[in-house]
C-alpha positions, -999 to +999 in steps of 0.1 A: -608-422-536-592-406-566-598-372-581-608-370-618-620-342-640-647-348-667-670-327-688-705-329-703-707-316-739-740-300-748-734-292-785-738-314-816-707-326-833-682-351-820-689-365-785-663-359-758-653-388-735-623-377-715-614-386-679-584-365-668-562-364-637-561-325-635-582-296-645-555-283-667-553-316-685-591-315-690-590-280-704-562-289-728-582-320-739-612-298-747-592-274-768-575-302-786-609-318-793-625-286-806-596-273-827-578-304-837-606-329-843-607-325-880-571-320-888-549-329-859-518-316-878-530-280-874-530-279-837-503-291-813-505-291-774-478-263-771-503-239-788-527-241-758-537-209-740-564-200-715-579-177-741-582-206-765-599-226-738-624-198-730-631-194-768-638-231-774-653-244-741-687-227-741-706-260-748-688-279-719-697-282-683-667-291-663-668-313-632-644-324-604-652-359-591-638-375-560-644-410-573-645-440-550-621-468-559-650-492-565-669-468-589-663-456-624-674-429-648-699-442-674-702-422-707-733-417-729-738-398-761-766-388-785-760-371-818-726-358-808-737-345-774-721-364-745-725-367-707-713-389-679-726-404-647-709-421-618-716-458-621-725-470-586-715-505-577-727-502-541-753-475-533-736-467-500-704-456-517-699-418-515-683-404-546-685-366-546-692-345-576-686-307-579-694-286-609-666-262-618-678-226-626-656-208-651-653-170-649 
């Protein structure tokens, strides 16, 4: 099993397909996606703050997944919204998914 962090994006625009190793990495990827997607030169990773994350993450549902080694995350999108599911290779495998509630 390996732990990964992913997010569904419920707003229209540019889809988000990121699989990260840590929650912090996922949060940073969301801020980069939301602020820097049009002109990547205006935003650099050292500008990240939790306040920026809270301001720009309202359309995202974050999730922690204990992913079985034989499974993978499959991505889907429609009109800029995006979501994931665990692609099962064997129905008996037990990957675990936990939604992360932000305060």
